[in-house]
C-alpha positions in Angstrom: 69.6 105.2 103.8 69.7 104.8 107.6 73.0 105.0 109.3 73.7 102.0 111.4 74.7 102.6 115.0 76.6 100.4 117.5 79.0 97.5 116.7 77.2 94.6 115.1 78.7 91.2 114.3 81.0 91.1 111.3 78.8 91.6 108.2 78.3 88.7 105.8 81.5 88.0 103.8 83.6 89.9 106.3 86.3 87.7 107.9 86.5 87.6 111.7 90.3 87.9 111.4 92.6 89.3 108.8 91.9 92.1 106.3 88.4 93.2 105.5 87.6 93.4 101.8 85.9 96.7 100.7 85.4 95.8 97.1 82.6 93.3 97.5 78.9 93.7 96.7 78.2 93.2 100.4 80.2 96.3 101.4 78.6 98.3 98.6 75.1 97.4 99.9 75.8 98.2 103.6 79.1 100.0 104.2 77.8 101.4 107.6 77.8 97.9 109.1 81.4 97.4 107.8 82.5 100.7 109.3 80.9 99.7 112.7 82.9 96.4 112.6 86.1 98.1 111.6 85.9 100.6 114.5 86.5 97.6 116.8 90.1 97.6 115.6 90.6 101.2 116.9 91.1 104.4 115.0 92.1 102.3 111.9 91.7 98.8 110.6 93.3 96.4 108.1 91.4 96.3 104.7 91.8 95.3 101.1 90.8 98.0 98.6 90.9 95.4 95.8 92.1 91.8 95.7 95.7 91.8 96.8 95.8 95.6 97.5 96.3 96.0 101.3 95.8 99.2 103.2 95.0 100.6 106.6 91.6 102.4 106.7 91.3 105.3 109.1 87.7 105.4 110.5 88.2 107.9 113.4 87.4 111.6 112.8 90.2 112.9 115.0 92.7 110.4 113.6 91.8 111.3 110.0 92.1 115.0 110.8 95.5 114.4 112.4 96.8 112.6 109.3 95.4 115.1 106.8 97.0 117.9 108.7 100.5 116.3 109.1 102.1 116.3 105.7 105.5 115.9 107.2 104.7 112.4 108.5 102.1 111.3 106.0 102.9 112.0 102.4 101.0 111.5 99.2 103.7 110.4 96.7 102.6 107.0 95.6 106.1 106.2 94.4 106.8 105.2 98.0 104.2 102.4 97.8 106.4 99.5 99.0 104.1 96.6 98.0 103.8 98.0 94.5 107.5 98.5 94.2 108.1 95.0 95.3 105.7 93.5 92.8 103.1 92.5 95.3 100.2 94.4 93.7 98.6 92.8 90.7 99.5 94.7 87.5 95.9 94.7 86.4 94.5 95.7 89.7 91.4 98.0 89.4 92.9 100.0 92.3 95.9 101.2 90.3 94.1 104.0 88.4 93.0 105.4 91.7 96.2 104.9 93.7 99.2 104.8 91.3 101.4 107.9 91.0 100.6 110.7 88.6 102.6 114.0 88.3 99.9 116.2 89.7 99.0 118.0 92.9 97.1 115.0 94.3 100.2 112.8 94.4 102.8 115.4 95.3 104.2 116.9 98.4 106.2 119.9 99.6 107.4 122.5 97.1 106.1 120.4 94.1 102.6 120.2 95.6 102.6 123.9 96.4 103.6 124.9 92.8 101.0 122.6 91.2 98.2 123.4 93.6 98.7 127.1 93.3 98.2 126.8 89.6 94.9 124.9 90.2 93.5 127.2 92.9 94.4 130.4 91.1 92.8 129.1 87.8 89.6 127.9 89.6 89.4 131.4 91.2 88.8 132.9 87.8 85.4 131.1 87.6 82.5 133.6 87.9 79.9 132.0 90.2 77.0 133.8 88.5 78.1 132.7 85.1 78.6 129.2 86.4 75.2 129.1 87.9 73.6 130.2 84.6 75.4 127.5 82.7 74.3 124.8 85.2 70.7 125.9 84.6 71.2 125.7 80.8 72.7 122.2 81.1 69.9 121.2 83.5 67.2 122.4 81.1 68.8 120.5 78.3 68.9 117.2 80.2 65.4 117.7 81.6 64.1 118.3 78.0 65.4 114.9 77.0 63.2 113.0 79.4 60.4 115.4 80.3 58.0 114.2 77.6 59.0 110.5 78.0 55.8 108.3 77.8 54.8 107.1 81.2 56.7 109.9 83.0 59.6 107.8 84.1 63.4 108.5 84.3 66.5 107.4 86.1 68.0 110.6 87.6 71.5 108.9 87.8 71.9 108.1 84.1 69.5 110.7 82.7 70.6 113.7 84.8 73.2 113.4 87.6 75.8 111.5 85.6 75.7 113.8 82.6 75.3 117.2 84.1 78.8 117.5 85.7 80.4 116.2 82.4 78.7 118.9 80.4 79.4 121.7 82.9 83.0 120.8 83.2 83.5 120.6 79.4 82.4 124.3 79.3 84.5 125.3 82.3 87.7 123.8 80.8 87.0 125.3 77.3 86.5 122.1 75.3 85.4 122.6 71.7 82.9 120.1 70.4 85.2 117.6 68.8 87.5 117.4 71.9 84.6 117.7 74.4 82.9 114.6 72.9 86.0 112.5 73.5 86.7 113.9 76.9 83.1 112.9 78.0 83.5 109.5 76.3 86.8 108.9 78.1 85.6 109.9 81.6 82.3 108.0 81.2 84.1 104.9 80.1 86.5 105.0 83.1 83.6 105.5 85.5 81.4 102.8 84.0 84.2 100.3 83.5 83.3 99.8 79.9 86.5 99.2 77.9 88.3 101.3 80.4 91.7 100.9 78.7 90.4 102.4 75.4 88.5 105.1 77.3 91.7 106.1 79.1 93.5 106.3 75.8 90.8 108.4 74.2 90.8 110.8 77.2 94.5 111.2 77.2 94.6 111.9 73.5 91.8 114.4 73.8 93.4 116.2 76.7 96.8 116.5 74.9 94.9 118.0 71.9 93.2 120.4 74.3 96.5 121.5 75.8 98.0 121.9 72.3 94.9 124.0 71.2 95.1 126.3 74.2 98.8 126.8 73.7 98.0 128.4 70.4 94.5 129.7 71.0 93.9 130.4 74.7 90.5 131.5 75.9 88.7 132.5 79.1 88.6 129.0 80.6 90.2 127.1 83.4 92.6 125.3 81.1 93.9 128.5 79.5 94.3 130.2 82.9 96.2 127.2 84.3 98.4 127.2 81.3 99.2 130.9 81.6 100.0 130.5 85.4 103.5 131.5 86.5 104.0 128.0 87.8 104.8 127.1 84.2 103.2 123.7 83.9 104.5 121.6 81.0 102.2 119.5 78.8 102.5 116.3 80.8 101.7 118.3 84.0 98.8 120.0 82.4 97.2 116.8 81.1 97.6 115.1 84.5 96.2 118.0 86.3 93.2 118.0 83.9 92.7 114.3 84.4 92.4 114.8 88.2 90.2 117.9 87.9 87.8 116.5 85.4 87.5 112.9 86.7 87.8 113.9 90.4 85.3 116.7 89.9 82.6 114.9 87.9 82.3 111.6 89.9 81.7 113.2 93.3 79.3 115.7 91.8 77.3 112.9 90.3 77.0 111.4 93.7 76.2 114.7 95.4 73.5 115.6 92.9 71.9 112.1 92.9 72.0 111.6 96.6 70.8 115.1 97.3 67.9 114.7 94.9 67.0 111.4 96.7 66.9 113.2 100.0 64.8 116.1 98.6 62.3 113.6 97.1 62.2 110.9 99.6 63.1 112.2 103.1 60.1 113.7 105.0 62.3 116.5 106.2 62.4 117.9 102.7 59.8 116.3 100.5 56.5 118.0 99.9 58.0 121.5 100.7 58.6 124.6 98.6 61.9 124.3 96.8 62.2 127.8 95.2 64.3 129.4 97.9 67.0 126.8 97.7 67.5 126.8 101.5 66.2 123.2 101.9 68.4 122.1 99.0 71.4 123.5 100.7 70.5 121.7 103.8 70.1 118.4 101.9 73.5 118.9 100.1 75.1 119.5 103.5 73.5 116.4 104.9 74.9 114.4 102.0 78.4 115.7 102.7 78.1 114.7 106.3 76.4 111.4 106.1 77.0 110.1 102.6 80.4 111.5 101.6 80.6 111.3 97.8 84.3 110.2 98.0 83.9 107.6 100.7 87.4 106.2 101.1 90.4 107.8 99.5 93.2 110.4 100.2 95.9 107.7 100.2 98.9 108.6 102.5 102.2 106.9 103.1 104.0 107.2 106.5 107.6 108.2 106.0 108.4 106.0 109.0 106.6 103.5 111.2 104.0 105.4 113.2 101.8 104.3 116.1 98.2 105.5 115.8 96.1 105.0 118.9 97.7 101.6 119.5 98.0 100.4 115.9 101.2 100.3 113.9 101.1 102.1 110.6 104.1 100.8 108.6 106.3 103.1 106.6 105.5 103.3 102.8 102.3 101.3 103.1 99.0 102.8 102.1 96.9 104.6 104.7 93.4 105.4 103.3 91.1 108.0 104.9 87.5 106.9 105.2 85.7 110.2 104.9 82.4 108.4 105.2 83.3 106.6 108.5 85.1 109.7 110.0 82.1 111.9 109.3 79.8 109.4 111.1 82.2 108.5 113.9 80.1 107.9 117.0 82.6 109.8 119.1 81.8 112.9 116.9 78.1 112.4 116.3 77.3 111.8 120.0 79.1 115.1 120.8 76.6 117.7 119.6 78.6 120.7 120.8 81.7 119.4 119.0 79.7 118.6 115.8 78.5 122.2 115.6 82.1 123.5 115.8 83.6 121.1 113.3 83.5 120.8 109.6 82.8 117.6 107.7 85.7 115.9 105.9 83.9 115.2 102.6 86.3 117.6 100.9 89.3 116.5 102.9 91.3 118.9 105.1 94.8 120.2 105.4 97.1 121.1 102.5 95.3 118.7 100.1 91.7 119.9 100.8 89.7 119.9 97.6 90.3 123.2 95.8 87.0 123.0 94.0 84.7 122.6 96.9 82.8 125.9 96.5 82.1 125.4 92.8 81.0 121.8 93.5 78.5 122.8 96.1 77.2 125.6 93.8 76.7 123.2 90.9 75.0 120.6 93.0 72.6 123.1 94.6 71.8 124.7 91.3 71.2 121.4 89.6 68.8 120.1 92.2 66.9 123.4 92.4 66.5 123.5 88.7 65.2 119.9 88.5 62.7 120.4 91.3 61.4 123.7 90.0 61.1 122.5 86.3 59.5 119.1 87.0 57.2 120.2 89.9 55.4 116.9 90.5 58.5 114.6 90.4 58.6 111.8 93.0 60.7 108.8 93.8 59.5 105.6 92.3 60.6 103.6 95.4 61.1 104.1 99.1 64.2 106.0 100.1 65.3 103.0 102.2 65.2 100.7 99.1 67.9 102.6 97.2 70.8 100.5 95.9 74.3 101.7 95.7 77.2 101.2 93.4 79.6 98.4 94.7 82.8 100.4 95.0 85.0 101.2 98.0 85.9 104.7 96.6 82.5 106.4 96.4 79.0 106.4 97.7 76.6 106.8 94.8 73.2 105.4 94.1 73.2 102.8 91.4 69.9 104.1 90.1 67.4 106.8 91.1 64.1 106.0 89.5 61.5 108.8 89.5 58.0 109.3 88.1 56.3 112.5 87.0 53.6 113.9 84.7 55.1 114.1 81.2 55.5 117.6 79.8 54.7 117.6 76.1 57.1 119.5 73.7 54.2 121.8 72.7 53.6 122.7 76.4 57.3 123.4 76.8 57.4 125.6 73.8 54.3 127.5 74.9 55.9 128.3 78.3 59.4 128.6 77.0 60.5 126.1 79.6 63.5 124.5 78.0 64.0 126.2 74.6 64.0 124.1 71.4 65.9 120.9 70.9 67.9 120.3 67.7 67.8 116.7 66.5 71.2 117.1 64.9 74.6 118.0 66.1 77.0 120.7 64.7 77.7 120.3 61.0 81.5 120.7 61.1 83.4 117.6 60.1 85.7 117.5 63.2 82.7 117.2 65.5 81.1 114.5 63.3 84.4 112.5 63.2 84.6 112.8 67.0 81.1 111.5 67.4 81.9 108.5 65.1 85.0 107.7 67.1 83.4 108.1 70.5 80.5 105.7 69.6 77.0 106.8 69.0 74.9 107.7 72.0 77.7 108.1 74.4 80.4 110.4 73.1 78.4 113.1 71.4 76.8 114.6 74.4 78.8 117.9 74.4 78.3 118.7 70.7 74.6 117.7 70.9 74.2 120.1 73.9 76.0 122.8 72.0 73.6 122.3 69.1 70.7 122.6 71.5 72.1 125.7 73.0 72.4 127.4 69.7 68.8 126.6 68.9 67.4 128.2 72.1 
């Protein structure tokens, strides 16, 4: 997990001329070397986000901040994307779900953006931090209980913990009942994992339309209901597209933040072997992740409204300009300036009018999740050296592919004696709707929310 300094020769598979592909396994394994090479072009460089999907990647902190804070020149409405409009982007490109237009705050500008974003920020402001923290602890206890007594004391903190915790927490925040929550989790998981993504997307959309219809008639004290009641007056399509962004955009970065933060706490000598209970070191580790391993590595696609020169490079009108949060945060011009570093904020959550509206809850969830893990499984340790971690091969995020750990198994009888995790129910809720949802969502993947609710009732 060392950050590479200097400007090495072009990495393997990286062409000396032309656009640099960011979708290869080589980039996923060593993005820092790619960023160092791309900085030779200047503040930005020509890249491919996927085969046939051309973009300009901004690697400079100051240039990234300039673009993020200039919504008049650099807009977010992907309907301007010239190459897509001219049919030069493959119709089945894996970049389209990330870059194509949706009627939500992420892809809007001006008055439309202000209206949609206000509905989001006001709704998120209703979340009680103390209640959220307690729920994170409950979800963490549930997930830990499912691997704590595993023979041999082995687990993968990505699949067993960091991947599932945000999904379960967000299902609660957005007021998903069991039958809908199961399908929401199945849909988001399928999109992230690339397993039958088309079906997963259909399941997610159907579930969210049902959630919106339910909250129209039976609102509750949840983010979905608050957003629906907002004076902005979002219609059903706007509601669903806002929910897609909030749920998917909230869970994937959290998975990365929790897993990478846990890796630092367990494998970095600055943190490992220390006392975790105060949470101060956990907060430091999470902050380090946000600076050095930005969970959303390359995103925030902008479109210049006219040709713009950026530090000697031409950014063409209506062509994608992607912000590399990862490269900007590790910009040598910034890192080498200690005084400037102390006075500036990382860009992991963006900046300007589109700064992430859920950054405070995200940090709270990540810190609480890591604290709970380390305090419940006190002798947990990485099963490999920190430097040997492998990463998911994607240009969009920076997430460990696996995070193998070892620990002394905690027997169910010992847990019950100490009251560590409550009791685990082997069966889900008995209502027919939840059972039907579990059947539709495939066993073992789609029933996470209803199974968690059953466990919670049995505590």
